[in-house]
N, C-alpha and C positions, 0 to 999 in steps of 0.2 A: 504494500500500500504506500509506504514512504517513497519507494522508487518510482511508482506510478505518479505520485503527486509532484515529485521534483522534475520529472521529465516533461510533463505538460500540466502545469498547475491549473490553467483555465478549464481544461477538459475534466480534470479531477473534481474541480468545484462544481461544474455542471452535472457530472455523473452523480455527485453526492446530493444533488437536489437543492443546492444552495443557489441564491441569486448571484449574479456576477459580482466578483470582488475585484477591485482595482489593485493591481500589484505595482502600479507606478508610484514609486517612492516620492518623487517630487510632487505629484498631484496630491498624495496623501498629506505631505508636509504643508502644502498650500491650504488644504482643507482644515488641517489642525490649526494653522496660524489664523485662518479666517475665524474659526470657532473661538480661539483664544482671544482675538481682538474683539469679537462680538461680546464675549463674556466680560471682558474688561470694561467695555463701554456700558454694559448693563449694570455691572456692579457699581460703577461711578454714578449712574443715574439713580440707583437705589440709595446710595449714600447721600446724594444731594436731596432726595425726597425725604429721607429720615432727618437730615439736618433741618430742612424747612419745617417739617412737622414738629420738631423739637422747639424751634424758634416760635412757632405759632402757639404751642402749648405753654411756653414760658410767658408769652405776651398775654394769653388768656388768664394765666395765674396772676399776673400783675394787675390786670383789670379787676379780677375778683377781689384781690387784696385791697385795691384802692376803693372799690365799692363798699366793702366791709368796713374799712377804716372810716369812710365818709358817713356811713350809717351809724357807726358807733359815736361819732362826734356830733352827728346831726340832729 
């Protein structure tokens, strides 16, 4: 089986009932780099969203504190 798979990998893959698998290393590296860059961008988006949500929560807390302070004095 190993000998058959090394002589003609694409034929072995097809005989095994698997979908076509790209054995082109440079294509695979490009796909991995693209995925990596996409994930990096998505992570940065999520960090920015979390930072914004934190700022909004802090602002909301300050407003509540100011309202409570004004009611106590008022």
